[in-house]
N, CA, C and O atoms as a GROMACS GRO file, in nm:
protein
  440
    1MET      N    1  -5.435  -4.175  -1.043
    1MET     CA    2  -5.544  -4.224  -1.076
    1MET      C    3  -5.695  -4.196  -1.072
    1MET      O    4  -5.747  -4.206  -0.961
    2ALA      N    5  -5.767  -4.165  -1.168
    2ALA     CA    6  -5.903  -4.097  -1.147
    2ALA      C    7  -6.006  -4.187  -1.079
    2ALA      O    8  -6.013  -4.301  -1.126
    3PRO      N    9  -6.076  -4.163  -0.993
    3PRO     CA   10  -6.171  -4.211  -0.907
    3PRO      C   11  -6.260  -4.318  -1.023
    3PRO      O   12  -6.268  -4.285  -1.141
    4LEU      N   13  -6.312  -4.425  -0.980
    4LEU     CA   14  -6.359  -4.501  -1.073
    4LEU      C   15  -6.516  -4.467  -1.026
    4LEU      O   16  -6.542  -4.452  -0.906
    5PHE      N   17  -6.618  -4.455  -1.129
    5PHE     CA   18  -6.748  -4.441  -1.092
    5PHE      C   19  -6.818  -4.569  -1.068
    5PHE      O   20  -6.831  -4.649  -1.160
    6LEU      N   21  -6.866  -4.593  -0.943
    6LEU     CA   22  -6.977  -4.726  -0.944
    6LEU      C   23  -7.086  -4.678  -0.886
    6LEU      O   24  -7.081  -4.617  -0.779
    7ASP      N   25  -7.201  -4.699  -0.953
    7ASP     CA   26  -7.345  -4.659  -0.901
    7ASP      C   27  -7.369  -4.754  -0.784
    7ASP      O   28  -7.378  -4.876  -0.799
    8PRO      N   29  -7.379  -4.681  -0.650
    8PRO     CA   30  -7.418  -4.767  -0.548
    8PRO      C   31  -7.536  -4.846  -0.546
    8PRO      O   32  -7.544  -4.941  -0.468
    9SER      N   33  -7.644  -4.812  -0.636
    9SER     CA   34  -7.772  -4.877  -0.650
    9SER      C   35  -7.737  -5.024  -0.702
    9SER      O   36  -7.818  -5.115  -0.683
   10LEU      N   37  -7.629  -5.043  -0.761
   10LEU     CA   38  -7.606  -5.187  -0.801
   10LEU      C   39  -7.561  -5.295  -0.685
   10LEU      O   40  -7.547  -5.416  -0.704
   11LEU      N   41  -7.545  -5.235  -0.574
   11LEU     CA   42  -7.512  -5.316  -0.454
   11LEU      C   43  -7.658  -5.349  -0.376
   11LEU      O   44  -7.688  -5.306  -0.265
   12ARG      N   45  -7.736  -5.432  -0.459
   12ARG     CA   46  -7.879  -5.488  -0.417
   12ARG      C   47  -7.885  -5.628  -0.336
   12ARG      O   48  -7.978  -5.673  -0.270
   13ARG      N   49  -7.768  -5.677  -0.358
   13ARG     CA   50  -7.797  -5.814  -0.303
   13ARG      C   51  -7.729  -5.828  -0.160
   13ARG      O   52  -7.623  -5.773  -0.129
   14ARG      N   53  -7.803  -5.905  -0.082
   14ARG     CA   54  -7.758  -5.884   0.051
   14ARG      C   55  -7.680  -6.067   0.051
   14ARG      O   56  -7.736  -6.167   0.007
   15LEU      N   57  -7.533  -6.060   0.116
   15LEU     CA   58  -7.477  -6.171   0.096
   15LEU      C   59  -7.398  -6.169   0.256
   15LEU      O   60  -7.361  -6.071   0.321
   16SER      N   61  -7.390  -6.296   0.287
   16SER     CA   62  -7.343  -6.330   0.424
   16SER      C   63  -7.201  -6.349   0.415
   16SER      O   64  -7.160  -6.442   0.344
   17LEU      N   65  -7.103  -6.262   0.488
   17LEU     CA   66  -6.970  -6.274   0.490
   17LEU      C   67  -6.947  -6.387   0.580
   17LEU      O   68  -7.010  -6.386   0.686
   18GLN      N   69  -6.856  -6.496   0.553
   18GLN     CA   70  -6.831  -6.610   0.636
   18GLN      C   71  -6.697  -6.624   0.649
   18GLN      O   72  -6.621  -6.586   0.559
   19GLU      N   73  -6.652  -6.679   0.760
   19GLU     CA   74  -6.502  -6.729   0.799
   19GLU      C   75  -6.523  -6.866   0.857
   19GLU      O   76  -6.617  -6.897   0.930
   20ALA      N   77  -6.411  -6.957   0.811
   20ALA     CA   78  -6.415  -7.093   0.852
   20ALA      C   79  -6.337  -7.103   0.961
   20ALA      O   80  -6.228  -7.047   0.973
   21VAL      N   81  -6.408  -7.197   1.070
   21VAL     CA   82  -6.363  -7.222   1.201
   21VAL      C   83  -6.337  -7.345   1.205
   21VAL      O   84  -6.428  -7.423   1.180
   22LEU      N   85  -6.195  -7.400   1.241
   22LEU     CA   86  -6.165  -7.534   1.256
   22LEU      C   87  -6.192  -7.604   1.400
   22LEU      O   88  -6.164  -7.532   1.496
   23THR      N   89  -6.227  -7.696   1.421
   23THR     CA   90  -6.261  -7.750   1.552
   23THR      C   91  -6.203  -7.881   1.549
   23THR      O   92  -6.233  -7.952   1.453
   24PRO      N   93  -6.105  -7.938   1.659
   24PRO     CA   94  -6.041  -8.049   1.640
   24PRO      C   95  -6.147  -8.140   1.660
   24PRO      O   96  -6.250  -8.115   1.722
   25ASP      N   97  -6.110  -8.280   1.587
   25ASP     CA   98  -6.215  -8.384   1.609
   25ASP      C   99  -6.154  -8.486   1.729
   25ASP      O  100  -6.231  -8.564   1.784
   26GLY      N  101  -6.052  -8.482   1.757
   26GLY     CA  102  -6.001  -8.566   1.861
   26GLY      C  103  -5.915  -8.693   1.797
   26GLY      O  104  -5.858  -8.778   1.866
   27ALA      N  105  -5.915  -8.689   1.653
   27ALA     CA  106  -5.850  -8.797   1.591
   27ALA      C  107  -5.743  -8.725   1.510
   27ALA      O  108  -5.720  -8.787   1.406
   28GLY      N  109  -5.677  -8.628   1.522
   28GLY     CA  110  -5.595  -8.553   1.468
   28GLY      C  111  -5.614  -8.480   1.364
   28GLY      O  112  -5.525  -8.417   1.306
   29GLY      N  113  -5.770  -8.484   1.323
   29GLY     CA  114  -5.833  -8.404   1.217
   29GLY      C  115  -5.913  -8.281   1.263
   29GLY      O  116  -5.914  -8.249   1.382
   30ALA      N  117  -5.978  -8.215   1.169
   30ALA     CA  118  -6.054  -8.122   1.225
   30ALA      C  119  -6.181  -8.104   1.159
   30ALA      O  120  -6.180  -8.150   1.045
   31SER      N  121  -6.301  -8.047   1.200
   31SER     CA  122  -6.390  -8.022   1.115
   31SER      C  123  -6.424  -7.866   1.082
   31SER      O  124  -6.411  -7.781   1.170
   32GLU      N  125  -6.462  -7.839   0.969
   32GLU     CA  126  -6.483  -7.724   0.937
   32GLU      C  127  -6.621  -7.678   0.928
   32GLU      O  128  -6.711  -7.741   0.871
   33GLU      N  129  -6.636  -7.532   1.004
   33GLU     CA  130  -6.778  -7.500   1.032
   33GLU      C  131  -6.754  -7.320   0.973
   33GLU      O  132  -6.658  -7.249   1.002
   34TRP      N  133  -6.859  -7.286   0.897
   34TRP     CA  134  -6.860  -7.156   0.865
   34TRP      C  135  -6.934  -7.068   0.965
   34TRP      O  136  -7.044  -7.104   1.007
   35VAL      N  137  -6.881  -6.956   1.004
   35VAL     CA  138  -6.933  -6.854   1.089
   35VAL      C  139  -6.953  -6.727   1.017
   35VAL      O  140  -6.867  -6.679   0.942
   36GLU      N  141  -7.072  -6.670   1.042
   36GLU     CA  142  -7.132  -6.536   0.963
   36GLU      C  143  -7.062  -6.437   1.060
   36GLU      O  144  -7.070  -6.442   1.182
   37LEU      N  145  -6.993  -6.347   0.989
   37LEU     CA  146  -6.923  -6.226   1.042
   37LEU      C  147  -7.010  -6.110   1.046
   37LEU      O  148  -7.020  -6.030   1.139
   38ARG      N  149  -7.074  -6.108   0.928
   38ARG     CA  150  -7.163  -5.980   0.889
   38ARG      C  151  -7.231  -5.982   0.755
   38ARG      O  152  -7.186  -6.054   0.667
   39GLU      N  153  -7.336  -5.907   0.735
   39GLU     CA  154  -7.401  -5.902   0.604
   39GLU      C  155  -7.340  -5.791   0.543
   39GLU      O  156  -7.303  -5.692   0.604
   40VAL      N  157  -7.329  -5.810   0.404
   40VAL     CA  158  -7.280  -5.701   0.316
   40VAL      C  159  -7.370  -5.681   0.184
   40VAL      O  160  -7.413  -5.784   0.132
   41SER      N  161  -7.400  -5.560   0.126
   41SER     CA  162  -7.458  -5.525   0.030
   41SER      C  163  -7.370  -5.554  -0.101
   41SER      O  164  -7.255  -5.511  -0.092
   42ALA      N  165  -7.399  -5.611  -0.203
   42ALA     CA  166  -7.300  -5.637  -0.298
   42ALA      C  167  -7.364  -5.660  -0.447
   42ALA      O  168  -7.484  -5.676  -0.469
   43HIS      N  169  -7.266  -5.658  -0.538
   43HIS     CA  170  -7.299  -5.684  -0.708
   43HIS      C  171  -7.254  -5.795  -0.727
   43HIS      O  172  -7.136  -5.809  -0.692
   44VAL      N  173  -7.323  -5.916  -0.785
   44VAL     CA  174  -7.252  -6.032  -0.798
   44VAL      C  175  -7.274  -6.052  -0.951
   44VAL      O  176  -7.385  -6.026  -0.997
   45GLU      N  177  -7.186  -6.092  -1.022
   45GLU     CA  178  -7.203  -6.124  -1.169
   45GLU      C  179  -7.082  -6.233  -1.197
   45GLU      O  180  -6.966  -6.230  -1.157
   46PRO      N  181  -7.153  -6.333  -1.284
   46PRO     CA  182  -7.066  -6.444  -1.324
   46PRO      C  183  -6.970  -6.384  -1.413
   46PRO      O  184  -6.995  -6.295  -1.494
   47ALA      N  185  -6.834  -6.450  -1.390
   47ALA     CA  186  -6.732  -6.404  -1.477
   47ALA      C  187  -6.674  -6.522  -1.587
   47ALA      O  188  -6.654  -6.494  -1.705
   48ALA      N  189  -6.654  -6.638  -1.537
   48ALA     CA  190  -6.619  -6.756  -1.659
   48ALA      C  191  -6.705  -6.886  -1.566
   48ALA      O  192  -6.764  -6.881  -1.459
   49ALA      N  193  -6.683  -6.985  -1.651
   49ALA     CA  194  -6.715  -7.135  -1.632
   49ALA      C  195  -6.594  -7.215  -1.705
   49ALA      O  196  -6.561  -7.182  -1.819
   50ARG      N  197  -6.542  -7.298  -1.653
   50ARG     CA  198  -6.443  -7.390  -1.707
   50ARG      C  199  -6.492  -7.520  -1.679
   50ARG      O  200  -6.552  -7.546  -1.574
   51ASP      N  201  -6.472  -7.600  -1.765
   51ASP     CA  202  -6.501  -7.750  -1.752
   51ASP      C  203  -6.388  -7.812  -1.794
   51ASP      O  204  -6.329  -7.769  -1.893
   52ARG      N  205  -6.341  -7.928  -1.722
   52ARG     CA  206  -6.234  -8.022  -1.747
   52ARG      C  207  -6.253  -8.158  -1.677
   52ARG      O  208  -6.326  -8.175  -1.579
   53GLU      N  209  -6.183  -8.245  -1.734
   53GLU     CA  210  -6.190  -8.387  -1.688
   53GLU      C  211  -6.091  -8.411  -1.583
   53GLU      O  212  -5.989  -8.341  -1.579
   54ARG      N  213  -6.110  -8.497  -1.504
   54ARG     CA  214  -6.006  -8.516  -1.376
   54ARG      C  215  -6.071  -8.662  -1.330
   54ARG      O  216  -6.190  -8.689  -1.315
   55PHE      N  217  -5.978  -8.729  -1.317
   55PHE     CA  218  -6.015  -8.871  -1.261
   55PHE      C  219  -6.140  -8.948  -1.351
   55PHE      O  220  -6.228  -9.015  -1.296
   56ASP      N  221  -6.134  -8.931  -1.457
   56ASP     CA  222  -6.244  -8.997  -1.554
   56ASP      C  223  -6.399  -8.925  -1.519
   56ASP      O  224  -6.504  -8.982  -1.550
   57SER      N  225  -6.396  -8.815  -1.461
   57SER     CA  226  -6.517  -8.737  -1.429
   57SER      C  227  -6.490  -8.593  -1.477
   57SER      O  228  -6.377  -8.542  -1.480
   58ARG      N  229  -6.601  -8.534  -1.512
   58ARG     CA  230  -6.619  -8.377  -1.565
   58ARG      C  231  -6.624  -8.319  -1.422
   58ARG      O  232  -6.682  -8.369  -1.326
   59GLU      N  233  -6.551  -8.202  -1.428
   59GLU     CA  234  -6.544  -8.106  -1.313
   59GLU      C  235  -6.569  -7.973  -1.379
   59GLU      O  236  -6.519  -7.947  -1.489
   60ALA      N  237  -6.659  -7.871  -1.301
   60ALA     CA  238  -6.679  -7.762  -1.358
   60ALA      C  239  -6.623  -7.632  -1.238
   60ALA      O  240  -6.632  -7.637  -1.115
   61THR      N  241  -6.578  -7.545  -1.304
   61THR     CA  242  -6.538  -7.446  -1.195
   61THR      C  243  -6.613  -7.313  -1.245
   61THR      O  244  -6.607  -7.281  -1.364
   62ILE      N  245  -6.674  -7.246  -1.165
   62ILE     CA  246  -6.781  -7.117  -1.182
   62ILE      C  247  -6.699  -7.007  -1.103
   62ILE      O  248  -6.673  -7.015  -0.983
   63THR      N  249  -6.665  -6.908  -1.182
   63THR     CA  250  -6.601  -6.785  -1.093
   63THR      C  251  -6.705  -6.672  -1.122
   63THR      O  252  -6.772  -6.670  -1.225
   64HIS      N  253  -6.715  -6.573  -1.018
   64HIS     CA  254  -6.783  -6.468  -1.010
   64HIS      C  255  -6.679  -6.345  -0.974
   64HIS      O  256  -6.569  -6.357  -0.920
   65ARG      N  257  -6.744  -6.221  -1.018
   65ARG     CA  258  -6.692  -6.104  -0.956
   65ARG      C  259  -6.788  -6.031  -0.862
   65ARG      O  260  -6.892  -5.981  -0.904
   66VAL      N  261  -6.747  -6.027  -0.726
   66VAL     CA  262  -6.826  -5.955  -0.635
   66VAL      C  263  -6.774  -5.820  -0.607
   66VAL      O  264  -6.657  -5.801  -0.576
   67ILE      N  265  -6.882  -5.703  -0.619
   67ILE     CA  266  -6.824  -5.586  -0.579
   67ILE      C  267  -6.903  -5.541  -0.470
   67ILE      O  268  -7.026  -5.549  -0.475
   68CYS      N  269  -6.843  -5.493  -0.371
   68CYS     CA  270  -6.880  -5.465  -0.222
   68CYS      C  271  -6.819  -5.319  -0.179
   68CYS      O  272  -6.720  -5.273  -0.236
   69ARG      N  273  -6.886  -5.251  -0.073
   69ARG     CA  274  -6.821  -5.143  -0.018
   69ARG      C  275  -6.687  -5.205   0.069
   69ARG      O  276  -6.678  -5.318   0.116
   70ALA      N  277  -6.602  -5.115   0.075
   70ALA     CA  278  -6.471  -5.155   0.140
   70ALA      C  279  -6.486  -5.169   0.302
   70ALA      O  280  -6.537  -5.089   0.380
   71THR      N  281  -6.424  -5.299   0.329
   71THR     CA  282  -6.437  -5.316   0.473
   71THR      C  283  -6.312  -5.395   0.491
   71THR      O  284  -6.276  -5.464   0.396
   72PRO      N  285  -6.236  -5.395   0.608
   72PRO     CA  286  -6.130  -5.466   0.642
   72PRO      C  287  -6.151  -5.620   0.674
   72PRO      O  288  -6.063  -5.705   0.689
   73GLU      N  289  -6.296  -5.635   0.682
   73GLU     CA  290  -6.337  -5.803   0.695
   73GLU      C  291  -6.349  -5.907   0.563
   73GLU      O  292  -6.354  -6.030   0.553
   74VAL      N  293  -6.352  -5.812   0.480
   74VAL     CA  294  -6.339  -5.898   0.356
   74VAL      C  295  -6.191  -5.913   0.294
   74VAL      O  296  -6.119  -5.825   0.248
   75THR      N  297  -6.170  -6.033   0.306
   75THR     CA  298  -6.013  -6.085   0.283
   75THR      C  299  -6.018  -6.210   0.224
   75THR      O  300  -6.124  -6.274   0.224
   76ARG      N  301  -5.901  -6.260   0.166
   76ARG     CA  302  -5.913  -6.363   0.076
   76ARG      C  303  -5.891  -6.497   0.203
   76ARG      O  304  -5.822  -6.497   0.305
   77GLY      N  305  -5.984  -6.607   0.140
   77GLY     CA  306  -5.980  -6.731   0.236
   77GLY      C  307  -6.098  -6.719   0.307
   77GLY      O  308  -6.131  -6.822   0.365
   78ARG      N  309  -6.180  -6.615   0.320
   78ARG     CA  310  -6.313  -6.613   0.359
   78ARG      C  311  -6.430  -6.629   0.251
   78ARG      O  312  -6.401  -6.628   0.132
   79SER      N  313  -6.543  -6.642   0.286
   79SER     CA  314  -6.630  -6.659   0.157
   79SER      C  315  -6.772  -6.583   0.172
   79SER      O  316  -6.816  -6.544   0.280
   80PHE      N  317  -6.829  -6.569   0.061
   80PHE     CA  318  -6.954  -6.501   0.076
   80PHE      C  319  -7.079  -6.613   0.058
   80PHE      O  320  -7.063  -6.701  -0.027
   81ARG      N  321  -7.182  -6.612   0.124
   81ARG     CA  322  -7.300  -6.707   0.110
   81ARG      C  323  -7.418  -6.636   0.031
   81ARG      O  324  -7.475  -6.540   0.083
   82LEU      N  325  -7.449  -6.680  -0.083
   82LEU     CA  326  -7.566  -6.649  -0.149
   82LEU      C  327  -7.662  -6.756  -0.153
   82LEU      O  328  -7.652  -6.851  -0.230
   83GLY      N  329  -7.746  -6.743  -0.078
   83GLY     CA  330  -7.870  -6.860  -0.070
   83GLY      C  331  -7.792  -6.988  -0.006
   83GLY      O  332  -7.731  -6.992   0.101
   84GLU      N  333  -7.813  -7.092  -0.102
   84GLU     CA  334  -7.723  -7.214  -0.083
   84GLU      C  335  -7.613  -7.228  -0.140
   84GLU      O  336  -7.561  -7.340  -0.134
   85ARG      N  337  -7.535  -7.107  -0.222
   85ARG     CA  338  -7.424  -7.130  -0.264
   85ARG      C  339  -7.310  -7.045  -0.216
   85ARG      O  340  -7.327  -6.924  -0.202
   86ARG      N  341  -7.206  -7.095  -0.192
   86ARG     CA  342  -7.099  -7.047  -0.128
   86ARG      C  343  -6.970  -6.984  -0.244
   86ARG      O  344  -6.925  -7.042  -0.344
   87LEU      N  345  -6.942  -6.881  -0.204
   87LEU     CA  346  -6.843  -6.795  -0.301
   87LEU      C  347  -6.734  -6.783  -0.248
   87LEU      O  348  -6.731  -6.694  -0.163
   88MET      N  349  -6.627  -6.847  -0.266
   88MET     CA  350  -6.484  -6.877  -0.169
   88MET      C  351  -6.410  -6.732  -0.268
   88MET      O  352  -6.401  -6.713  -0.389
   89ILE      N  353  -6.369  -6.655  -0.150
   89ILE     CA  354  -6.293  -6.533  -0.192
   89ILE      C  355  -6.170  -6.571  -0.246
   89ILE      O  356  -6.114  -6.650  -0.171
   90ARG      N  357  -6.102  -6.543  -0.356
   90ARG     CA  358  -5.964  -6.593  -0.418
   90ARG      C  359  -5.885  -6.457  -0.418
   90ARG      O  360  -5.766  -6.476  -0.395
   91SER      N  361  -5.915  -6.340  -0.436
   91SER     CA  362  -5.872  -6.247  -0.438
   91SER      C  363  -5.944  -6.117  -0.422
   91SER      O  364  -6.060  -6.108  -0.462
   92VAL      N  365  -5.881  -6.014  -0.364
   92VAL     CA  366  -5.968  -5.894  -0.332
   92VAL      C  367  -5.872  -5.774  -0.374
   92VAL      O  368  -5.752  -5.783  -0.346
   93HIS      N  369  -5.924  -5.658  -0.443
   93HIS     CA  370  -5.848  -5.548  -0.458
   93HIS      C  371  -5.939  -5.434  -0.479
   93HIS      O  372  -6.058  -5.446  -0.508
   94ASP      N  373  -5.875  -5.321  -0.461
   94ASP     CA  374  -5.962  -5.188  -0.456
   94ASP      C  375  -5.920  -5.124  -0.621
   94ASP      O  376  -5.805  -5.093  -0.654
   95PRO      N  377  -6.017  -5.116  -0.690
   95PRO     CA  378  -6.019  -5.084  -0.817
   95PRO      C  379  -5.966  -4.964  -0.848
   95PRO      O  380  -5.878  -4.968  -0.934
   96ASP      N  381  -5.997  -4.851  -0.800
   96ASP     CA  382  -5.950  -4.715  -0.797
   96ASP      C  383  -5.850  -4.660  -0.686
   96ASP      O  384  -5.813  -4.542  -0.683
   97GLU      N  385  -5.807  -4.764  -0.588
   97GLU     CA  386  -5.732  -4.715  -0.459
   97GLU      C  387  -5.775  -4.610  -0.392
   97GLU      O  388  -5.693  -4.527  -0.352
   98THR      N  389  -5.901  -4.597  -0.368
   98THR     CA  390  -5.974  -4.472  -0.308
   98THR      C  391  -6.027  -4.529  -0.179
   98THR      O  392  -6.066  -4.446  -0.097
   99GLY      N  393  -6.034  -4.645  -0.149
   99GLY     CA  394  -6.065  -4.716  -0.027
   99GLY      C  395  -6.242  -4.717  -0.046
   99GLY      O  396  -6.297  -4.728   0.063
  100ARG      N  397  -6.314  -4.709  -0.136
  100ARG     CA  398  -6.464  -4.694  -0.120
  100ARG      C  399  -6.518  -4.841  -0.153
  100ARG      O  400  -6.605  -4.897  -0.086
  101PHE      N  401  -6.464  -4.889  -0.251
  101PHE     CA  402  -6.505  -5.043  -0.295
  101PHE      C  403  -6.422  -5.133  -0.318
  101PHE      O  404  -6.308  -5.112  -0.358
  102LEU      N  405  -6.483  -5.264  -0.291
  102LEU     CA  406  -6.360  -5.358  -0.317
  102LEU      C  407  -6.446  -5.461  -0.431
  102LEU      O  408  -6.567  -5.477  -0.442
  103VAL      N  409  -6.324  -5.529  -0.518
  103VAL     CA  410  -6.368  -5.616  -0.606
  103VAL      C  411  -6.306  -5.746  -0.593
  103VAL      O  412  -6.184  -5.760  -0.595
  104CYS      N  413  -6.393  -5.847  -0.579
  104CYS     CA  414  -6.345  -5.977  -0.521
  104CYS      C  415  -6.357  -6.074  -0.640
  104CYS      O  416  -6.453  -6.066  -0.718
  105ARG      N  417  -6.286  -6.141  -0.650
  105ARG     CA  418  -6.283  -6.251  -0.764
  105ARG      C  419  -6.314  -6.409  -0.670
  105ARG      O  420  -6.230  -6.464  -0.599
  106CYS      N  421  -6.431  -6.449  -0.690
  106CYS     CA  422  -6.464  -6.564  -0.629
  106CYS      C  423  -6.493  -6.687  -0.707
  106CYS      O  424  -6.537  -6.681  -0.822
  107GLU      N  425  -6.470  -6.802  -0.643
  107GLU     CA  426  -6.490  -6.912  -0.716
  107GLU      C  427  -6.616  -7.009  -0.647
  107GLU      O  428  -6.595  -7.044  -0.530
  108GLU      N  429  -6.719  -7.046  -0.698
  108GLU     CA  430  -6.816  -7.109  -0.647
  108GLU      C  431  -6.785  -7.258  -0.587
  108GLU      O  432  -6.764  -7.348  -0.668
  109ALA      N  433  -6.783  -7.283  -0.461
  109ALA     CA  434  -6.770  -7.401  -0.408
  109ALA      C  435  -6.869  -7.523  -0.438
  109ALA      O  436  -6.990  -7.501  -0.423
  110ALA      N  437  -6.824  -7.665  -0.485
  110ALA     CA  438  -6.917  -7.747  -0.534
  110ALA      C  439  -7.004  -7.786  -0.401
  110ALA      O  440  -7.100  -7.862  -0.410
   0.00000   0.00000   0.00000
């Protein structure tokens, strides 16, 4: 497979890579707190928006494609924080298998 050309100047957004930490609440449940692991430079582009009706209300799902430099810390289940928005990482793949960049499919949390 030929190396994919990605212009590094596209990676101009600073995102906070975060991981959920569960803390027991003493009543059998847990509270979720997001902890910053590091900042990454990335390119964020909207991919799709879906609207559906669920339990007599409208629900929207917005997905994004996030491209960043490869790092083992970027994994499924973590999230990117972009201002007040949280982008949940649903999948991660190396587009040309060279270990340089990662493409993340993310869903915006409501």
